[in-house]
Backbone bond lengths (Angstrom), bond angles and torsions (degrees), N, CA, C in turn:
res aa  C-N    CA-C-N  psi(-1)  N-CA   C-N-CA  omega(-1)  CA-C   N-CA-C  phi
1 M - - - 1.466 - - 1.533 109.96 -
2 Y 1.344 117.48 -56.16 1.415 120.42 -179.06 1.575 111.98 -62.64
3 D 1.362 114.20 -40.96 1.458 120.56 -179.98 1.494 109.59 -62.00
4 Q 1.356 120.01 -41.84 1.489 123.18 177.57 1.542 109.02 -62.01
5 Q 1.280 117.88 -44.59 1.430 122.97 178.85 1.518 111.44 -56.72
6 T 1.310 118.76 -50.72 1.450 121.44 178.09 1.484 112.34 -62.04
7 R 1.298 120.15 -36.70 1.424 122.75 178.38 1.617 109.24 -61.45
8 R 1.325 114.49 -45.75 1.524 119.50 178.56 1.534 107.84 -62.19
9 E 1.246 118.45 -48.02 1.481 121.28 -177.56 1.519 110.57 -60.85
10 L 1.367 114.08 -42.10 1.447 119.16 -178.69 1.538 110.21 -64.65
11 A 1.335 117.60 -42.59 1.486 123.93 178.26 1.537 110.22 -58.78
12 D 1.353 117.42 -44.62 1.421 122.09 178.38 1.595 111.72 -62.16
13 W 1.327 112.60 -40.97 1.457 116.74 178.95 1.492 112.83 -69.26
14 Q 1.287 118.51 -37.04 1.466 123.56 179.40 1.535 109.80 -65.00
15 H 1.304 113.71 -39.84 1.473 118.02 178.60 1.523 110.27 -64.59
16 K 1.347 116.88 -37.42 1.460 121.57 176.25 1.537 111.34 -64.52
17 M 1.344 116.86 -39.66 1.446 121.56 -178.39 1.529 111.94 -67.14
18 R 1.271 117.53 -32.75 1.417 124.86 -179.90 1.537 116.91 -79.15
19 K 1.318 113.85 -18.49 1.443 120.44 -177.47 1.547 112.14 -62.93
20 G 1.303 116.62 133.85 1.473 119.43 173.01 1.449 112.95 -70.23
21 P 1.330 118.39 171.71 1.427 123.07 177.76 1.510 112.63 -71.21
22 S 1.313 114.53 146.76 1.482 119.60 175.08 1.533 110.12 -82.03
23 W 1.268 118.26 176.92 1.464 120.71 -179.88 1.516 107.92 -62.52
24 V 1.297 117.20 -45.36 1.479 121.39 179.68 1.500 110.77 -58.08
25 D 1.376 116.94 -41.90 1.457 121.75 179.44 1.532 109.88 -62.42
26 R 1.332 116.35 -47.80 1.467 118.86 -179.19 1.462 111.97 -63.32
27 T 1.332 120.12 -39.98 1.472 121.60 177.75 1.510 111.89 -66.04
28 A 1.306 117.69 -39.14 1.439 118.97 179.34 1.528 111.80 -71.18
29 K 1.280 119.43 -33.64 1.468 123.94 177.96 1.548 107.82 -72.06
30 S 1.336 118.31 -38.58 1.427 119.20 178.62 1.558 111.94 -63.42
31 L 1.350 115.89 -41.88 1.395 122.62 176.29 1.572 113.25 -60.13
32 Q 1.317 112.41 -44.93 1.447 118.82 179.87 1.494 112.18 -65.65
33 N 1.332 117.67 -37.88 1.409 121.94 177.92 1.581 110.22 -64.19
34 R 1.307 116.25 -37.89 1.440 118.48 178.00 1.544 110.70 -64.77
35 I 1.353 114.45 -39.73 1.449 117.31 179.69 1.520 110.12 -65.29
36 N 1.347 117.14 -39.44 1.422 121.37 -179.10 1.546 112.07 -65.97
37 R 1.348 116.75 -32.03 1.468 118.44 178.19 1.515 110.95 -71.27
38 V 1.338 116.54 -22.16 1.455 116.81 179.81 1.505 112.49 -79.24
39 I 1.386 114.62 -31.09 1.456 120.10 -178.30 1.526 108.83 -67.66
40 P 1.321 115.96 128.90 1.508 119.47 179.89 1.492 113.15 -53.53
41 E 1.338 114.91 147.76 1.462 121.78 -178.28 1.525 111.79 -58.27
42 K 1.318 113.91 -40.90 1.482 118.10 -178.87 1.552 113.32 -62.25
43 V 1.350 116.16 -28.29 1.448 119.81 175.69 1.517 110.01 -73.33
44 H 1.375 117.36 -43.07 1.388 117.40 176.80 1.568 112.20 -60.87
45 N 1.335 115.55 -41.43 1.451 119.38 179.33 1.513 111.43 -61.90
46 A 1.347 118.63 -39.62 1.431 124.71 179.68 1.554 111.51 -62.94
47 I 1.382 112.46 -44.43 1.455 115.88 -178.56 1.536 109.73 -70.52
48 T 1.319 118.31 -35.16 1.432 120.56 -179.86 1.534 112.08 -65.56
49 V 1.335 114.58 -42.33 1.503 118.33 177.33 1.493 111.09 -65.49
50 T 1.392 116.61 -39.82 1.489 118.74 -177.53 1.551 109.67 -63.89
51 I 1.295 115.79 -47.92 1.499 120.80 -179.63 1.507 111.04 -64.93
52 K 1.333 116.83 -41.22 1.435 120.69 178.59 1.538 109.79 -58.86
53 Q 1.284 119.07 -47.14 1.410 123.14 -177.51 1.535 112.53 -67.16
54 M 1.315 113.55 -40.27 1.513 117.98 176.86 1.478 112.87 -62.70
55 V 1.342 114.51 -42.54 1.508 119.21 -175.40 1.490 107.83 -72.36
56 R 1.366 118.54 -43.99 1.488 122.76 177.52 1.530 110.64 -58.90
57 G 1.351 117.19 -39.77 1.467 117.43 178.32 1.474 113.49 -62.01
58 V 1.343 115.82 -41.41 1.488 120.91 178.42 1.560 109.23 -68.12
59 L 1.333 114.57 -47.00 1.476 118.95 -175.37 1.526 110.84 -59.14
60 F 1.322 117.24 -39.66 1.411 120.44 -173.80 1.504 112.47 -96.73
61 G 1.336 116.79 -3.20 1.505 119.33 176.46 1.526 110.17 -106.83
62 A 1.333 116.70 -42.58 1.472 116.68 -178.14 1.529 114.69 -64.99
63 K 1.281 117.38 -20.67 1.437 119.14 -174.40 1.521 111.87 -64.99
64 Y 1.372 113.84 -19.63 1.445 118.83 -179.82 1.515 115.84 -88.42
65 T 1.399 115.01 -3.67 1.446 118.97 -176.21 1.555 110.75 -119.82
66 V 1.273 118.62 5.25 1.419 121.76 179.77 1.529 108.51 -71.92
67 P 1.375 117.88 154.84 1.422 120.73 175.81 1.569 111.61 -67.91
68 A 1.363 115.43 160.80 1.422 119.14 176.92 1.488 110.45 -62.79
69 L 1.372 116.40 153.05 1.419 120.29 177.60 1.522 111.21 -60.29
70 P 1.283 120.20 131.46 1.415 123.56 -174.26 1.590 110.44 -72.73
71 P 1.355 116.10 158.44 1.457 118.97 176.88 1.530 105.46 -72.67
72 H 1.306 119.35 170.33 1.439 123.31 -176.65 1.548 109.41 -69.77
73 V 1.303 114.70 121.44 1.478 121.28 -178.78 1.489 105.61 -135.32
74 S 1.371 116.15 168.52 1.447 122.05 -179.66 1.503 110.60 -68.35
75 L 1.291 116.03 162.18 1.511 120.12 175.88 1.541 111.84 -61.56
76 R 1.310 115.84 -38.94 1.479 119.63 174.84 1.484 114.16 -59.31
77 Q 1.347 116.93 -43.89 1.407 119.62 179.93 1.561 112.45 -66.53
78 T 1.321 110.31 -41.57 1.494 117.72 174.93 1.487 111.82 -54.55
79 E 1.294 117.60 -50.09 1.453 121.96 -172.58 1.500 111.79 -75.02
80 I 1.295 120.28 -22.96 1.424 121.53 171.18 1.561 109.92 -62.78
81 A 1.365 113.48 -45.68 1.442 118.20 179.05 1.563 111.55 -68.12
82 V 1.332 117.24 -35.11 1.473 123.48 176.10 1.522 111.20 -59.74
83 R 1.331 112.85 -49.24 1.471 115.80 -177.36 1.502 112.46 -66.94
84 R 1.324 116.64 -31.73 1.440 120.72 175.47 1.513 110.34 -62.71
85 Q 1.361 118.36 -42.00 1.455 120.03 178.54 1.506 110.80 -69.03
86 I 1.288 117.87 -37.96 1.484 119.97 -178.91 1.542 108.47 -63.88
87 D 1.343 118.51 -38.18 1.454 121.83 -179.49 1.550 108.91 -68.16
88 I 1.309 119.67 -34.46 1.435 121.46 177.75 1.471 110.79 -64.69
89 Y 1.358 116.57 -47.30 1.448 122.61 179.39 1.523 111.83 -66.66
90 R 1.321 119.22 -39.36 1.444 120.80 175.92 1.528 112.48 -55.49
91 K 1.332 114.66 -46.07 1.467 118.54 -179.30 1.496 113.88 -69.16
92 T 1.354 115.17 -34.67 1.466 123.47 179.08 1.540 107.97 -64.94
93 A 1.386 115.21 -49.19 1.473 119.08 -177.37 1.503 112.18 -68.23
94 A 1.336 117.89 -35.13 1.470 121.16 177.92 1.533 110.05 -66.42
95 A 1.320 117.22 -42.15 1.495 119.21 178.19 1.513 110.06 -62.96
96 E 1.379 115.85 -46.48 1.475 119.75 178.78 1.528 112.28 -58.68
97 G 1.371 113.88 -41.66 1.494 117.81 178.38 1.500 114.02 -60.35
98 G 1.366 111.99 -40.91 1.475 118.41 -179.84 1.531 111.12 -64.17
99 I 1.276 116.14 -43.70 1.454 119.72 -177.13 1.583 110.96 -66.74
100 T 1.337 113.61 -51.96 1.477 116.41 -178.53 1.499 111.80 -68.76
101 G 1.375 119.52 -31.01 1.471 122.06 176.23 1.545 112.60 -66.33
102 A 1.341 113.71 -33.25 1.486 115.78 -179.83 1.527 114.28 -71.48
103 G 1.345 113.75 -18.13 1.443 119.52 -174.72 1.590 113.16 -88.31
104 G 1.301 118.01 1.53 1.463 118.24 177.78 1.484 111.99 83.87
105 I 1.301 116.51 -154.52 1.490 123.97 -171.40 1.550 111.71 -63.76
106 L 1.269 116.56 -49.69 1.507 121.62 -175.67 1.482 110.42 -57.72
107 L 1.368 117.25 -57.51 1.436 119.78 -179.15 1.490 113.58 -66.52
108 G 1.337 112.63 -34.64 1.501 120.11 176.30 1.476 111.41 -55.96
109 L 1.279 117.81 -43.16 1.486 122.46 -179.88 1.523 108.37 -65.97
110 A 1.367 118.80 -33.35 1.447 121.17 -179.38 1.561 112.21 -67.72
111 D 1.342 113.88 -18.31 1.441 117.96 -179.97 1.515 112.44 -63.79
112 F 1.304 117.69 -34.12 1.467 121.78 -178.14 1.528 115.54 -51.50
113 P 1.371 116.14 -60.72 1.487 117.31 -179.18 1.520 110.95 -67.10
114 I 1.299 117.67 -34.73 1.510 118.71 -175.78 1.518 109.46 -67.66
115 L 1.376 117.31 -43.74 1.432 120.95 -179.96 1.541 110.36 -67.52
116 L 1.275 116.65 -37.18 1.488 121.65 178.21 1.549 108.72 -57.77
117 G 1.327 115.99 -46.76 1.468 120.80 -178.32 1.525 108.49 -64.36
118 I 1.290 121.47 -42.91 1.442 124.66 179.34 1.515 111.96 -59.25
119 K 1.362 113.63 -44.61 1.492 117.66 178.97 1.492 112.11 -61.49
120 L 1.328 119.01 -47.41 1.449 123.57 -175.16 1.532 109.33 -67.77
121 K 1.341 115.86 -42.49 1.462 118.86 179.22 1.562 111.01 -60.90
122 M 1.341 116.40 -39.63 1.485 119.22 177.64 1.553 109.22 -62.80
123 L 1.273 117.28 -41.23 1.464 120.57 177.61 1.515 114.45 -59.80
124 F 1.306 114.23 -37.77 1.484 119.16 176.05 1.532 110.50 -62.62
125 D 1.293 114.68 -46.10 1.513 119.43 -178.00 1.537 110.22 -64.75
126 I 1.353 116.89 -42.13 1.438 120.78 178.31 1.521 112.29 -62.09
127 A 1.313 115.74 -45.98 1.511 118.42 178.75 1.506 110.70 -59.48
128 T 1.327 115.05 -41.87 1.500 116.75 -179.43 1.459 111.99 -65.11
129 L 1.381 116.63 -42.21 1.501 117.45 179.65 1.533 111.63 -62.83
130 Y 1.326 118.17 -32.77 1.462 117.87 173.73 1.516 115.09 -78.05
131 G 1.366 117.14 2.12 1.406 117.94 171.13 1.539 115.75 96.75
132 Y 1.350 113.86 11.18 1.508 119.34 179.89 1.562 112.30 -98.51
133 D 1.288 115.92 136.52 1.436 119.11 -174.95 1.534 109.43 -92.63
134 V 1.377 114.04 106.83 1.409 120.86 -177.38 1.507 116.26 -73.79
135 K 1.347 114.78 -0.70 1.462 117.23 170.43 1.523 111.90 -70.71
136 D 1.315 113.45 -20.70 1.479 120.39 177.24 1.556 107.05 -74.03
137 Y 1.322 115.74 124.92 1.456 120.31 -179.26 1.572 111.18 -54.47
138 K 1.305 115.60 -40.22 1.467 117.91 -174.17 1.520 112.04 -71.28
139 E 1.362 117.52 -26.54 1.452 120.63 173.95 1.528 107.64 -68.27
140 R 1.344 118.46 -41.53 1.463 119.71 177.80 1.500 112.35 -65.95
141 L 1.293 118.98 -29.34 1.444 123.16 175.36 1.551 109.22 -68.06
142 Y 1.362 114.45 -36.33 1.460 118.36 178.32 1.520 110.02 -61.24
143 L 1.392 114.10 -37.97 1.456 117.94 179.44 1.554 111.33 -60.95
144 L 1.345 115.06 -35.50 1.497 114.49 176.15 1.520 115.17 -66.99
145 H 1.342 114.16 -31.36 1.430 119.03 177.44 1.507 108.76 -68.36
146 I 1.361 120.97 -41.82 1.448 123.72 176.95 1.522 108.12 -60.51
147 F 1.324 119.05 -42.46 1.479 123.92 178.37 1.497 109.99 -56.16
148 Q 1.316 117.43 -45.44 1.459 121.55 179.38 1.521 111.78 -63.50
149 L 1.333 116.22 -44.61 1.408 119.72 177.51 1.517 113.66 -52.13
150 A 1.321 115.12 -43.07 1.434 121.28 -178.16 1.571 113.23 -74.06
151 F 1.292 115.98 -34.07 1.478 121.70 -169.83 1.523 113.42 -128.78
152 S 1.345 115.38 55.81 1.423 121.99 177.38 1.556 109.96 -139.55
153 S 1.332 114.22 163.23 1.473 117.57 170.99 1.534 111.71 -64.64
154 P 1.296 118.56 159.45 1.446 120.43 177.96 1.525 113.04 -57.28
155 Q 1.301 115.81 -33.67 1.441 119.96 -179.76 1.502 112.04 -61.84
156 H 1.332 113.65 -52.68 1.472 122.75 -179.96 1.478 111.25 -69.24
157 R 1.275 121.76 -37.45 1.424 128.50 -178.94 1.539 109.78 -58.47
158 K 1.343 116.18 -42.90 1.461 120.71 -179.96 1.524 110.51 -62.58
159 V 1.325 116.20 -40.95 1.469 121.69 -179.58 1.564 109.01 -64.59
160 V 1.315 116.12 -46.17 1.440 120.80 -178.55 1.517 110.35 -62.05
161 Y 1.322 115.60 -41.43 1.481 118.28 -178.76 1.467 110.78 -61.02
162 E 1.339 118.34 -41.61 1.450 119.56 -178.27 1.524 110.16 -65.81
163 Q 1.319 117.88 -29.67 1.419 121.24 -179.91 1.567 113.93 -68.10
164 I 1.350 116.01 -23.36 1.451 116.70 -175.76 1.514 113.57 -110.61
165 T 1.357 117.36 0.81 1.452 119.48 -179.80 1.517 113.16 -60.27
166 D 1.316 118.59 -29.08 1.477 122.21 -179.19 1.539 106.37 -128.20
167 W 1.314 118.17 58.04 1.477 122.82 -168.04 1.576 110.48 -64.10
168 N 1.281 119.44 -35.27 1.480 120.51 -178.14 1.512 110.13 -58.54
169 N 1.307 118.16 -43.16 1.444 119.28 177.51 1.504 113.20 -79.44
170 R 1.322 117.95 -38.87 1.449 120.66 -178.74 1.521 112.59 -64.44
171 S 1.379 115.96 -36.52 1.440 118.86 -175.97 1.530 112.53 -65.83
172 R 1.357 116.33 -20.01 1.459 118.95 177.68 1.496 109.53 -71.17
173 E 1.325 118.72 -22.45 1.469 119.58 -177.07 1.559 113.15 -98.00
174 L 1.352 114.43 1.61 1.487 115.35 -175.97 1.537 110.73 -76.53
175 P 1.311 115.45 148.03 1.478 119.69 176.27 1.548 109.59 -65.68
176 E 1.333 117.29 153.86 1.438 119.87 -178.15 1.519 111.79 -82.71
177 D 1.378 116.15 -13.33 1.427 120.00 -173.76 1.587 108.10 -99.72
178 I 1.303 114.12 121.78 1.459 117.18 179.74 1.526 114.16 -65.49
179 N 1.354 115.65 -17.19 1.449 118.28 177.07 1.536 112.89 -68.47
180 A 1.320 116.25 -12.82 1.447 118.94 176.33 1.494 113.78 -77.95
181 F 1.326 117.28 -9.82 1.453 122.50 178.40 1.548 108.78 -65.63
182 D 1.305 117.53 147.87 1.416 123.23 -176.89 1.557 110.41 -83.16
183 W 1.344 115.66 82.13 1.422 122.26 -175.36 1.525 111.94 -67.82
184 R 1.276 118.32 -34.37 1.448 123.13 -177.46 1.585 107.90 -64.08
185 Q 1.294 115.57 -47.44 1.497 117.61 179.83 1.529 109.77 -64.76
186 F 1.297 115.39 -40.52 1.447 123.97 -178.23 1.529 110.28 -56.17
187 Q 1.336 118.09 -57.61 1.445 125.26 -177.06 1.550 111.92 -63.12
188 Q 1.314 115.36 -39.12 1.458 118.29 -174.46 1.536 111.16 -73.06
189 E 1.315 116.93 -38.85 1.476 120.88 176.44 1.522 110.39 -65.93
190 Y 1.333 115.65 -42.92 1.457 120.79 -178.39 1.503 112.38 -64.91
191 R 1.313 113.45 -46.16 1.458 120.45 179.60 1.536 113.66 -66.64
192 D 1.352 116.53 -40.08 1.429 118.27 176.78 1.505 114.03 -66.60
193 H 1.339 114.68 -33.10 1.465 120.29 -178.74 1.504 110.00 -67.38
194 L 1.364 116.85 -34.81 1.455 120.41 -173.30 1.530 113.71 -95.06
195 D 1.266 117.55 -11.00 1.505 118.80 -170.85 1.510 113.00 -54.28
196 I 1.317 114.95 -52.90 1.508 118.33 -175.23 1.560 111.74 -68.91
197 A 1.301 116.69 -42.86 1.469 120.38 -176.93 1.474 112.67 -68.08
198 K 1.383 116.10 -36.46 1.411 116.85 -173.72 1.535 115.02 -92.59
199 M 1.310 117.85 -17.56 1.499 121.16 -179.86 1.536 112.18 -56.71
200 A 1.369 113.32 -40.15 1.480 116.44 -178.36 1.525 111.97 -66.88
201 Q 1.271 117.48 -18.22 1.462 120.72 -178.84 1.538 110.88 -70.08
202 L 1.383 116.89 -20.32 1.471 120.89 178.20 1.505 113.50 -83.07
203 I 1.329 120.32 -4.87 1.412 125.33 -178.20 1.542 107.71 -82.36
204 P 1.319 119.77 125.67 1.433 119.99 178.66 1.522 113.01 -60.37
205 I 1.274 116.84 153.63 1.476 128.86 179.82 1.537 109.09 78.26
206 I 1.367 116.41 -65.60 1.451 117.90 -176.24 1.519 113.79 -79.49
207 G 1.348 115.51 -8.39 1.533 119.61 -176.74 1.504 109.77 -62.65
208 A 1.336 118.67 -36.54 1.457 120.50 -177.37 1.484 110.98 -62.98
209 V 1.313 116.71 -49.71 1.521 121.29 178.84 1.551 112.06 -60.19
210 V 1.344 113.89 -44.12 1.424 118.78 179.43 1.545 111.15 -61.67
211 G 1.340 113.73 -43.46 1.451 117.76 -177.65 1.573 112.93 -63.25
212 V 1.290 116.18 -36.55 1.454 121.41 -179.68 1.564 109.01 -67.78
213 V 1.346 114.81 -49.16 1.467 120.22 -177.43 1.573 110.78 -64.74
214 V 1.309 114.20 -53.79 1.493 119.05 -173.58 1.516 110.21 -61.72
215 N 1.335 115.88 -48.33 1.490 117.80 -175.53 1.553 109.51 -64.57
216 Y 1.279 118.41 -37.32 1.484 125.13 178.38 1.550 107.15 -58.62
217 R 1.316 117.71 -51.96 1.452 123.73 -176.17 1.521 111.61 -68.55
218 L 1.393 118.94 -37.17 1.457 121.04 178.68 1.581 109.43 -63.72
219 I 1.314 114.60 -45.02 1.510 116.31 -177.58 1.499 107.98 -68.82
220 N 1.310 121.46 -35.49 1.459 124.15 179.15 1.495 110.56 -62.99
221 K 1.355 114.49 -44.98 1.483 118.95 179.39 1.527 110.57 -65.44
222 L 1.312 120.97 -40.22 1.438 124.53 179.21 1.556 109.54 -64.21
223 G 1.325 115.21 -44.00 1.463 118.44 179.78 1.503 114.02 -64.62
224 E 1.351 117.27 -39.88 1.437 120.04 174.00 1.497 111.62 -63.44
225 T 1.293 119.58 -43.30 1.462 123.18 179.28 1.519 111.23 -62.15
226 A 1.331 117.35 -42.57 1.432 121.95 -179.71 1.539 111.26 -64.54
227 M 1.313 116.18 -43.39 1.441 118.56 -179.59 1.558 111.11 -62.24
228 N 1.312 118.56 -40.62 1.464 118.54 178.95 1.499 111.68 -72.83
229 A 1.325 117.81 -33.83 1.509 119.72 -179.52 1.527 108.05 -66.22
230 Y 1.282 119.23 -34.48 1.451 121.25 178.67 1.504 112.55 -84.06
231 R 1.308 119.62 -29.48 1.411 122.61 168.36 1.595 112.15 -59.12
232 M 1.261 114.18 -40.60 1.436 121.27 179.25 1.551 111.05 -59.17
233 R 1.315 115.54 -41.51 1.473 120.45 178.59 1.518 109.45 -74.70
234 Y 1.315 117.61 -38.58 1.449 121.65 -179.17 1.576 109.94 -60.61
235 W 1.334 116.29 -53.02 1.445 118.52 -178.38 1.573 112.88 -69.38
236 A 1.299 115.78 -28.02 1.463 118.05 174.86 1.542 110.17 -64.40
237 D 1.316 114.66 -43.58 1.505 120.18 176.35 1.506 112.18 -62.16
238 V 1.326 115.72 -42.41 1.487 120.54 -179.41 1.490 110.92 -65.48
239 D 1.311 118.90 -45.15 1.475 123.17 177.57 1.496 112.94 -62.93
240 E 1.336 114.85 -41.54 1.452 119.99 179.82 1.536 111.39 -63.50
241 E 1.340 115.69 -38.25 1.479 121.42 -179.73 1.524 109.89 -70.82
242 R 1.349 118.60 -37.57 1.477 121.90 175.68 1.477 110.49 -64.31
243 N 1.341 119.10 -40.59 1.451 121.89 -178.32 1.544 110.38 -66.70
244 R 1.306 115.05 -33.81 1.416 120.45 -177.46 1.534 110.11 -70.27
245 V 1.308 117.14 -34.23 1.465 124.18 -179.68 1.546 105.08 -78.11
């Protein structure tokens, strides 16, 4: 029963990932691209380096604080634990957003790196609960793909989705150096996705409310994306094993 439900939910999510951008999406992306072209190259480079170092710091630091790999349990038991973790991180991010949002521009700016760390740490915990060893560099790279699925334009999201549909085979072809990852694309998609939602958090008085709501929704979206990304691998492994038998 539960397995059938997750299969249906996964199919709906996959359909969403494959959908092309709407007219509104294309228009918004075109406008954002124009804005990005106006921004000086040295500013883009500075932002790219900053985000790269922030993400690398979390990726190579959080791996030492994740829980131990769980014993073999059913998918239902796994996802009960996963949802519990997502709820903890939702509440943590909402509280953090409220505090930084109440502080105006300076504290609002501090929300960016703090929230980024919360998101990535949650992905580490979710991966571990599904039974994947995040000490493996390629598993950490998979986390970055999940991150992009949650926080990218529909155009880029579709490309990223195609990259992870057969991760077991694709991962064998990946470079061993994380510096080969496209950090420029990563930071630009992430920043463009958050610009409108997070700008209001910098406004005094209403910033606290915005911070609570936006952070809660962002973590919820990332958690849902991660669950389906790992369901996709789980059912691919199950189907492969059945075909082998």
